[in-house]
MARTI-725726 format. One line per field, with one value per residue: residue number from 1; residue in one letter; x, y, z of N, C-alpha, C in turn. Coordinates in Angstrom, 1 decimal, padded with zeros to 4 digits. Atoms other than C-alpha are relative to their C-alpha. Layout:
seq: [NUM, ...]
type: [A, ...]
n_x: [X, ...]
n_y: [Y, ...]
n_z: [Z, ...]
ca_x: [X, ...]
ca_y: [Y, ...]
ca_z: [Z, ...]
c_x: [X, ...]
c_y: [Y, ...]
c_z: [Z, ...]
//
This chain:
seq: [1, 2, 3, 4, 5, 6, 7, 8, 9, 10, 11, 12, 13, 14, 15, 16, 17, 18, 19, 20, 21, 22, 23, 24, 25, 26, 27, 28, 29, 30, 31, 32, 33, 34, 35, 36, 37, 38, 39, 40, 41, 42, 43, 44, 45, 46, 47, 48, 49, 50, 51, 52, 53, 54, 55, 56, 57, 58, 59, 60, 61, 62, 63, 64, 65, 66, 67, 68, 69, 70, 71, 72, 73, 74, 75, 76, 77, 78, 79, 80, 81, 82, 83, 84, 85, 86, 87, 88, 89, 90, 91, 92, 93, 94, 95, 96, 97, 98, 99, 100, 101, 102, 103, 104, 105, 106, 107, 108, 109, 110, 111, 112, 113, 114, 115, 116, 117, 118, 119, 120, 121, 122, 123, 124, 125, 126, 127, 128, 129, 130, 131, 132, 133, 134, 135, 136, 137, 138, 139, 140, 141, 142, 143, 144, 145, 146, 147, 148, 149, 150, 151, 152, 153, 154, 155, 156, 157, 158, 159, 160, 161, 162, 163, 164, 165, 166, 167, 168, 169, 170, 171, 172, 173, 174, 175, 176, 177, 178, 179, 180, 181, 182, 183, 184, 185, 186, 187, 188, 189, 190, 191, 192, 193, 194, 195, 196, 197, 198, 199, 200, 201]
type: [M, N, L, E, I, T, A, A, S, F, K, E, K, G, Y, K, A, V, I, F, S, T, K, E, E, A, A, D, Y, L, N, R, E, I, D, G, T, S, V, G, I, G, G, S, M, T, I, E, E, M, G, L, Y, E, I, L, S, S, H, N, D, V, Y, W, H, W, R, P, A, G, G, M, S, V, E, E, L, T, I, H, A, A, G, A, K, I, Y, L, T, S, A, N, G, V, S, E, T, G, E, M, V, N, I, D, G, K, G, N, R, L, S, E, S, L, Y, G, H, K, K, V, Y, F, I, V, G, A, N, K, I, M, P, D, L, Q, Q, A, I, D, R, A, R, N, I, A, A, P, K, N, A, K, R, L, S, C, N, T, P, C, A, L, K, S, D, K, C, Y, D, C, S, S, P, E, R, I, C, N, G, M, V, I, Y, F, G, K, M, F, S, C, E, M, E, I, I, L, I, N, E, E, L, G, Y]
n_x: [-000.2, -000.3, 000.2, 000.6, 001.7, 000.8, -000.1, 001.6, 001.1, 000.9, 000.3, 000.8, 001.5, -000.1, -001.3, -001.7, -001.0, -001.2, -001.5, -001.5, -001.3, -000.2, 000.2, -001.1, 000.7, 000.9, -000.2, 000.0, 001.0, 001.2, -001.0, 001.3, 000.9, 000.7, -000.8, 000.8, 001.2, -000.1, 000.0, 000.3, -000.4, 000.8, -001.0, -000.3, -001.3, -000.4, -000.3, -001.5, -001.4, -000.4, -001.1, 000.5, 000.1, -000.8, -000.3, 000.7, -000.1, -001.0, 001.1, 001.2, 000.5, 000.8, -000.1, 000.2, -000.1, -001.0, -000.7, 000.6, -000.4, 000.6, 000.6, 001.6, -000.1, 000.3, 001.0, -000.2, -000.7, 001.0, 001.5, -000.2, 000.1, 001.1, 000.2, -001.2, 000.7, -000.4, -000.4, -000.9, 000.9, -000.3, 001.2, -000.7, 000.3, 000.2, 000.3, -000.4, 001.2, 000.7, 000.2, -000.7, 000.0, -001.0, 000.8, -000.9, 000.7, 000.5, 000.5, -000.7, -000.7, 000.7, 000.8, -000.5, -000.1, 001.1, 000.3, -000.7, -001.1, -000.4, -000.3, -000.7, -001.3, -000.4, -001.4, 000.0, -000.6, 000.6, 000.2, 001.7, 001.2, 000.7, 001.0, 001.8, 000.5, 000.7, -001.8, -000.7, -000.1, -001.1, -001.5, -000.1, 000.4, -000.9, -001.4, -000.7, 000.3, -000.8, -001.4, 000.0, 000.4, -001.7, -000.8, 000.5, 000.0, 001.4, 000.0, 000.7, -000.4, -001.0, -001.2, -001.4, -000.3, -000.6, 000.3, 001.2, 000.8, 001.0, 001.5, 000.1, 001.0, -000.3, -000.1, -001.0, 000.2, -000.2, 000.8, 001.6, 000.7, 000.0, 000.5, -000.5, 000.3, 000.2, -000.5, -000.4, 001.6, 000.3, 000.2, -000.6, -000.9, -000.8, -001.0, -001.2, -001.7, -000.4, -001.3, -000.1, -001.1, 000.6, 000.2, 001.1, 000.7]
n_y: [001.2, -000.3, 001.5, -000.2, -000.3, 001.3, 000.5, -000.7, 000.8, 001.5, 000.0, -000.4, 001.1, 001.0, 001.2, -000.5, -000.3, -000.4, -000.5, 000.3, -001.0, 001.2, 001.0, 000.9, 000.0, 000.4, 001.4, 000.6, 000.4, 001.2, 001.2, 000.1, 000.4, 001.0, 000.7, 001.0, 000.1, 000.4, -001.5, 000.0, -001.1, -000.1, -000.4, -001.1, -000.3, -000.5, 001.3, 000.8, -000.9, 000.0, 001.4, 001.0, 001.5, 000.5, -000.5, 000.6, 001.3, 000.3, 000.1, 000.1, 000.8, -001.1, 000.7, -001.1, 000.6, -000.4, 000.5, 001.3, 000.2, 001.0, 001.3, -000.6, -001.1, -001.2, 000.0, 000.4, -001.3, -001.3, 000.6, -000.2, -001.7, -001.0, 000.1, -000.6, -000.9, -001.0, -000.3, -001.4, -001.1, -001.4, -000.4, -000.6, -001.7, -000.9, -001.6, -000.3, -000.2, 001.0, 000.6, 000.5, 001.0, 001.2, 000.9, 000.8, 000.8, 001.1, -000.4, 000.2, -001.2, -001.1, 000.8, 000.3, -000.9, -000.4, 000.9, 001.6, 000.0, -000.9, -001.3, -000.2, -001.2, -000.1, -000.3, -000.9, -001.3, -001.2, -000.2, 000.2, -001.0, -000.8, -000.4, 000.2, 001.4, 000.0, 000.1, 001.6, 001.0, 000.0, 000.4, 001.1, 000.2, -000.5, 000.7, 001.5, 001.8, 000.8, 000.3, 001.4, 001.2, 000.1, 001.0, 001.4, 000.4, 000.0, 000.0, -001.3, -001.1, -000.7, 000.4, 000.0, -001.7, -000.6, -001.8, 000.1, 001.1, -000.3, 000.7, 001.0, 001.0, 001.5, 001.1, -000.2, -001.3, 000.3, -000.6, 000.6, -000.1, -000.8, -000.3, -001.5, 000.2, -001.6, 000.2, 001.2, 001.0, -000.2, 001.4, 000.6, -001.1, -000.4, -000.9, -001.0, -000.6, -000.9, 000.0, -001.1, 000.2, 000.7, 001.6, 000.5, -001.0]
n_z: [-000.7, -001.6, -000.2, -001.4, 000.0, 000.1, -001.5, -000.6, 001.3, 000.0, -001.0, -000.5, 000.6, -000.7, 000.3, -000.9, 000.7, -000.5, 000.9, 000.0, 001.0, 001.3, -000.4, -000.4, -001.1, -000.2, 000.5, -001.4, -000.6, 000.0, -000.3, -001.2, 000.0, 000.8, -000.6, -000.4, 000.3, 001.4, 000.9, 001.5, 000.9, 001.0, 001.2, -000.3, -000.3, -001.7, -001.0, 000.5, 000.1, -001.5, -000.7, -000.9, 000.1, -000.7, -002.1, -000.8, -000.4, -001.0, -001.4, 000.3, 001.0, 001.0, 001.1, 000.8, 001.5, 000.3, -000.5, -000.2, -000.9, -000.9, 001.4, 000.5, 001.6, -000.1, -000.2, -001.3, -000.7, 000.2, -001.1, -000.9, -000.8, -000.1, -001.2, -001.1, -001.0, -000.1, 001.6, 000.1, 001.2, 000.4, 000.7, 001.3, -000.3, -001.3, -000.4, -001.3, -001.0, -000.5, 000.7, 000.9, 001.3, 000.6, 001.3, 000.0, 001.2, -000.5, -000.7, -001.5, -000.7, -000.4, -000.6, -001.3, -001.1, -000.8, -001.2, 000.0, -000.8, -001.6, -000.1, 001.1, 000.0, 002.0, -000.1, 000.9, 000.2, -000.1, 001.2, -000.1, -000.8, 001.1, -001.0, -000.5, 000.1, 001.5, 000.5, -000.2, 001.1, 001.2, -000.6, -000.2, 001.6, 001.4, -000.2, -000.7, 000.9, 001.3, -000.6, -000.5, 001.0, 000.8, -000.7, 000.1, 001.3, 000.8, 001.1, -000.2, 000.2, -000.7, -000.8, 001.6, -000.3, -001.6, -000.2, -000.6, 000.3, 001.3, -000.2, 001.7, 000.0, 000.6, -000.9, -001.2, -000.9, -001.3, -001.3, -000.5, -000.8, -000.7, -001.8, -000.6, -001.5, -000.4, -001.5, -000.2, -000.1, -001.6, -000.4, -000.7, 000.5, 000.7, -000.1, 001.2, -000.9, 000.9, -000.1, 000.8, 001.8, 001.2, 000.6, 000.8, 001.0]
ca_x: [003.2, 002.9, 003.3, 002.0, -001.4, -002.0, -001.0, -003.9, -006.5, -006.4, -006.3, -009.1, -011.3, -009.9, -006.8, -003.0, -000.5, 003.0, 005.9, 009.5, 012.5, 013.5, 012.8, 015.6, 013.4, 010.3, 011.2, 012.6, 009.4, 007.3, 010.0, 008.8, 005.7, 005.0, 006.3, 005.0, 002.3, 001.3, 001.6, 000.4, 001.8, 000.1, 001.9, 004.1, 007.5, 007.5, 007.6, 010.5, 012.5, 012.2, 013.4, 010.5, 009.6, 012.8, 013.3, 010.0, 010.4, 013.1, 010.1, 007.1, 005.4, 004.9, 003.3, 003.7, 003.3, 006.2, 008.2, 007.1, 008.1, 007.5, 006.5, 003.2, 002.3, 001.5, -002.2, -001.7, 000.4, -002.0, -005.4, -002.9, -002.2, -005.5, -006.0, -003.0, -003.7, -001.9, -001.4, 000.9, -000.4, 000.8, -001.4, -001.0, -002.6, -003.0, -004.6, -003.6, -007.1, -007.3, -008.0, -006.5, -006.6, -005.7, -006.4, -005.3, -006.0, -006.5, -008.4, -006.3, -004.3, -007.7, -010.1, -007.5, -006.9, -010.4, -011.3, -010.1, -007.4, -006.5, -004.8, -003.5, -000.4, -000.3, 003.2, 003.4, 005.9, 006.1, 005.9, 002.3, 000.7, -001.4, -003.5, -007.0, -008.8, -009.4, -005.2, -004.7, -006.9, -005.2, -001.9, -002.8, -004.5, -001.8, 001.5, 001.5, -001.0, 001.0, 004.6, 003.3, 002.0, 005.7, 007.7, 004.7, 005.7, 001.9, 000.8, -001.0, -001.0, 000.3, 002.8, 004.5, 003.8, 004.8, 002.5, -001.0, -003.9, -006.0, -009.0, -008.1, -009.8, -007.1, -006.7, -003.6, -005.1, -004.0, -006.6, -009.8, -010.7, -010.6, -010.8, -010.8, -010.9, -012.7, -012.2, -011.0, -013.3, -014.8, -013.9, -010.3, -007.1, -005.5, -002.2, -000.7, 003.3, 004.0, 007.8, 009.1, 011.4, 010.5, 009.0, 007.3, 005.2]
ca_y: [018.6, 018.9, 015.7, 017.3, 018.6, 015.1, 013.4, 015.6, 014.8, 010.8, 011.6, 013.5, 010.6, 008.0, 006.3, 006.9, 008.4, 008.9, 010.6, 009.1, 011.2, 007.9, 004.8, 003.0, 004.6, 003.6, 000.1, 000.2, 001.0, -001.5, -004.0, -003.2, -002.9, -006.1, -009.0, -012.7, -012.5, -013.5, -010.4, -010.4, -008.1, -006.6, -005.8, -003.0, -001.5, 000.8, -002.3, -003.9, -000.7, -000.9, -004.5, -005.4, -008.7, -009.4, -007.6, -009.1, -013.0, -012.9, -012.9, -013.3, -015.3, -013.1, -014.2, -012.2, -013.3, -011.6, -013.9, -017.4, -019.3, -022.9, -025.0, -022.4, -020.9, -017.6, -018.0, -019.8, -017.2, -014.5, -016.7, -016.7, -013.0, -012.3, -014.2, -012.6, -010.7, -008.0, -006.3, -003.8, -001.9, 001.2, 003.6, 004.8, 008.6, 010.4, 013.6, 016.1, 016.3, 012.6, 010.7, 007.7, 005.6, 002.2, 000.7, -002.7, -005.6, -008.6, -007.2, -009.2, -005.6, -003.6, -006.5, -007.1, -003.6, -003.5, -006.1, -009.4, -008.1, -007.0, -004.2, -002.7, -000.4, 001.6, 003.1, 006.4, 008.3, 011.8, 011.4, 010.3, 013.0, 015.0, 018.3, 016.8, 013.8, 014.5, 015.0, 011.5, 009.9, 011.7, 010.2, 006.9, 006.9, 008.7, 007.7, 004.7, 002.3, 002.7, 002.9, -000.5, -001.8, -001.1, -002.9, -005.9, -005.8, -005.4, -005.3, -001.7, 001.7, 003.0, 001.0, 001.2, 005.0, 005.7, 009.1, 008.1, 006.1, 005.3, 003.7, 000.7, -002.3, -005.0, -008.2, -007.2, -003.8, -003.5, -001.0, -003.0, -002.1, 001.6, 001.9, 005.5, 005.4, 008.5, 007.3, 004.6, 001.2, 000.4, -003.5, -003.1, -000.8, 001.4, 003.1, 005.5, 005.7, 008.9, 008.9, 011.8, 010.6, 009.3, 005.6, 003.3, 004.8]
ca_z: [000.6, 004.5, 006.1, 009.7, 008.1, 006.8, 009.8, 011.1, 008.5, 009.1, 012.9, 012.8, 011.2, 013.4, 012.2, 014.3, 012.4, 012.6, 010.6, 009.9, 008.3, 006.7, 006.1, 007.7, 011.1, 010.1, 009.2, 013.2, 014.4, 012.9, 013.6, 017.1, 016.6, 014.9, 017.1, 017.2, 014.9, 011.4, 008.8, 004.9, 002.7, -000.1, -003.7, -002.7, -003.8, -000.6, 001.3, -000.9, -001.2, 002.9, 003.7, 005.2, 004.5, 005.5, 009.0, 010.1, 009.2, 011.7, 014.4, 012.7, 010.2, 007.1, 004.3, 000.7, -002.8, -003.8, -001.9, -002.1, 000.4, 002.5, -000.9, -001.1, -004.7, -005.1, -004.6, -001.3, -000.2, -001.2, 000.7, 003.8, 004.2, 003.6, 006.9, 008.9, 012.2, 010.7, 006.9, 005.4, 002.5, 000.7, -001.4, -004.8, -003.9, -000.6, 000.2, 002.7, 003.9, 004.8, 002.0, 000.3, -003.3, -004.4, -007.9, -008.3, -011.2, -009.1, -006.3, -003.3, -002.2, -001.9, -000.4, 002.3, 003.4, 004.3, 006.4, 007.6, 010.1, 013.8, 012.3, 008.9, 008.5, 004.8, 004.6, 002.5, 001.0, 000.8, -002.8, -002.7, -001.0, -002.9, -001.6, -002.2, -003.0, -006.6, -007.3, -005.5, -007.8, -010.6, -009.0, -008.6, -012.5, -014.3, -012.3, -010.0, -012.3, -015.6, -013.6, -012.2, -015.4, -017.1, -014.1, -014.7, -018.5, -019.3, -022.5, -022.1, -023.3, -020.4, -019.5, -024.0, -022.9, -019.5, -019.7, -018.5, -018.2, -021.4, -019.4, -022.3, -022.5, -022.8, -020.7, -018.8, -017.3, -013.8, -012.7, -012.5, -009.4, -007.0, -003.5, -002.2, 001.8, 002.6, 006.5, 008.6, 008.8, 012.2, 011.6, 012.8, 013.3, 011.3, 011.1, 008.5, 008.7, 006.7, 005.7, 004.0, 001.3, -002.1, -002.3, -004.5, -007.3]
c_x: [000.1, -000.4, -000.7, -001.8, -000.5, -000.1, -001.5, -001.0, -000.4, -000.3, -001.5, -001.7, 000.5, 001.1, 001.3, 000.8, 001.0, 000.5, 001.0, 000.6, 000.1, -000.4, 000.1, -001.3, -001.3, -000.4, 000.2, -001.1, -001.4, 000.9, -000.3, -001.0, -000.8, 000.9, -000.9, -001.1, -000.1, -000.5, 000.0, 000.5, -000.7, 001.1, 000.8, 001.8, 000.4, 000.8, 001.2, 000.8, 000.3, 000.6, -001.1, -000.4, 001.3, 001.0, -001.1, 000.1, 001.0, -000.7, -001.2, -000.6, -000.7, 000.0, -000.1, 000.5, 001.1, 001.5, -000.5, 000.6, -000.7, -000.5, -001.7, 000.2, -000.8, -001.5, -000.3, 000.7, -000.8, -001.5, 000.8, 000.6, -000.9, -000.6, 000.6, -000.6, 000.5, 000.5, 000.5, -000.4, 001.3, -001.2, 000.7, -000.4, -000.5, -000.1, 000.6, -001.2, -000.7, -000.1, 001.1, -000.6, 000.9, -000.5, 000.8, -001.1, -000.7, -001.2, 000.6, 000.7, -001.5, -000.9, 000.8, 000.7, -000.9, -000.6, 000.8, 001.1, 000.0, 000.3, 000.7, 000.7, -000.3, 001.2, 000.2, 001.0, -000.1, -000.9, -001.6, -000.8, -000.1, -000.7, -001.3, -000.1, 000.1, 002.1, 000.3, -000.3, 000.6, 001.4, 000.0, -000.3, 001.1, 001.4, 000.2, -000.5, 001.5, 001.6, -000.3, -000.1, 001.1, 000.9, -001.1, 000.1, -001.1, -000.7, -001.3, 000.2, 000.6, 001.2, 000.9, 000.3, 000.7, -000.4, -001.2, -001.0, -001.2, -001.3, -000.1, -000.8, 001.1, 000.1, 001.0, -000.2, 000.2, -001.3, -001.7, -000.9, 001.0, -000.4, 000.5, -000.7, -000.5, 000.1, 000.6, -001.7, -000.1, 000.5, 001.9, 001.0, 000.6, 000.6, 000.8, 001.6, 000.1, 001.9, 000.3, 001.7, -000.8, -000.2, -001.0, -000.1, -001.2]
c_y: [000.3, -001.4, 000.3, 000.3, -001.6, -000.2, 000.4, -000.4, -001.1, 000.3, 000.3, -000.6, -001.4, -000.9, 000.6, 000.0, 000.5, 000.1, -000.3, 001.2, -000.7, -000.8, -001.4, 000.2, 000.0, -001.4, -000.7, -000.3, -000.8, -001.1, 000.0, -000.2, -001.2, -001.4, -001.4, -000.4, -000.8, 001.3, -000.5, 001.5, 000.3, 000.4, 001.5, 000.8, 001.4, -000.7, -000.5, 001.0, 000.2, -001.0, -000.5, -001.4, -000.9, 000.3, -000.6, -001.5, -000.6, -000.5, -000.1, -001.2, 000.5, -000.9, 001.2, -000.5, 000.1, -000.7, -001.3, -001.1, -001.2, -000.4, 000.7, 000.8, 001.2, 000.1, -000.5, 001.2, 001.2, -000.5, 000.5, 001.4, 000.7, -000.3, 000.3, 000.9, 001.6, 000.4, 001.2, -000.1, 001.2, 000.9, 000.7, 001.5, 000.2, 001.2, 000.4, 000.0, -001.7, -001.2, -001.3, -001.3, -001.3, -000.4, -001.3, -000.8, -001.0, -000.1, -000.3, 001.6, 001.0, -001.1, -000.2, 001.3, 000.5, -000.5, -001.3, -000.2, 000.7, 001.2, 000.2, 001.1, 000.3, 000.9, 000.7, 000.3, 000.9, 000.4, -000.1, 000.6, 001.0, 001.5, -000.4, -001.1, -000.1, -000.2, -001.7, -000.8, 000.3, -000.7, -001.2, -000.7, 000.4, -000.4, -001.2, -001.1, 000.3, 000.2, -001.8, -000.8, -000.1, -001.1, -001.4, -000.3, -000.6, 000.1, 000.8, 000.7, 000.8, -000.6, -000.1, 001.8, 000.4, 001.1, -000.1, -001.0, 000.1, -000.2, -001.2, -001.2, -001.6, -000.7, 000.5, 001.4, -000.4, 001.0, -000.3, 000.1, 001.4, -000.1, 001.4, -000.2, 001.4, 000.1, -001.5, -001.1, -000.4, -001.6, 000.0, 001.4, 000.6, 000.6, 000.6, 000.6, 001.0, 000.0, 001.1, -000.3, -001.0, -001.7, -000.4, 001.0, 000.9]
c_z: [001.4, 000.5, 001.7, -000.3, -000.7, 000.9, 001.1, -000.5, 000.5, 001.7, 000.4, -000.4, 000.4, -000.3, 001.2, -001.5, 000.7, -001.0, 000.4, -000.9, -000.5, 000.0, 000.5, 001.7, -000.1, 000.3, 001.4, 000.7, -000.1, 000.5, 001.5, 000.4, 000.0, 000.3, -000.1, -000.3, -001.1, -000.7, -001.3, -000.3, -001.6, -001.5, 000.2, -000.1, 000.7, 000.5, -000.5, 000.1, 001.4, 000.4, 000.4, 000.5, 000.9, 001.7, 000.9, -000.3, 001.1, 001.3, 000.2, -001.7, -001.6, -001.3, -001.3, -001.4, -000.8, 000.0, 000.4, 000.6, 000.5, -001.1, -000.1, -001.3, 000.7, 000.7, 001.7, 000.8, 000.4, 001.5, 001.6, 000.6, -000.1, 001.8, 001.2, 001.0, -000.6, -001.8, -000.3, -001.8, -000.4, -000.8, -001.1, 000.3, 001.2, -000.2, 001.5, 001.2, 000.6, -000.6, -000.7, -000.8, -000.1, -001.2, 000.6, -001.4, 000.7, 001.2, 001.7, 001.3, 000.8, 001.0, 001.5, 000.6, 000.5, 000.9, 000.3, 001.7, 001.5, -000.3, -001.5, -000.1, -002.3, 000.5, -001.2, 000.1, -000.3, -001.6, -000.8, 000.4, -001.3, 000.7, -000.2, -000.6, -001.5, -000.7, 000.6, -000.8, -001.0, -000.2, -000.3, -001.4, -000.5, 000.2, 000.5, -001.0, -001.3, 000.3, 000.5, -001.1, -001.1, 000.9, 000.2, -001.6, -000.3, -001.4, -000.2, -000.5, 000.4, 000.5, -001.3, 000.3, 000.7, 000.1, 000.7, -000.2, -000.9, 000.0, -001.0, 000.5, 000.1, 001.4, 000.9, 000.7, 001.5, 000.7, -000.2, 001.1, 000.8, 001.0, 000.3, 002.1, 000.5, 001.9, 000.1, -000.1, 002.0, 000.0, 000.5, 000.2, -001.1, 000.0, -001.2, 000.6, -001.4, 000.3, -001.1, -000.4, -001.4, 000.0, -000.7, -001.1, 000.7]
//
């Protein structure tokens, strides 16, 4: 895993990419960059561990379905997040060659990371970076998804055994959709925040 190589690969594909040694440095940077605007957040243990909701809420309108607020339901918060000018999410797998992989059950995190915002930030810990795309896909399916299914107490084989994806047909399956970001979308700015720490799943 090499953050410098990874950042260079993303820059070649049109993204902005920056590297930070710690999550605190990355949070300070985002706190300076994002001010006086609307912010949507996708489900992310990385963002949770960084405390970004609390940091950004002091001077932005932040919508996150993990933090019910303002009398809004989870669904209403998700809709507001989709309409925000800025969107924050992470990735389940990242390659040194400049691709990202995300898996989702509901689909809001996938759709909202692709279109509809002025800028999208992908916040990624070093533990999610793999040498190539195939290994990034494997990580998303067999490491990140089972951990998230277990966190959500899903009735799925991967949650119960905590070892790999079983490509199951459970109604609680969380890997219903997968997006591979081969390059930056035309529609908005996209920035990759690479952090030299283990963060999220």
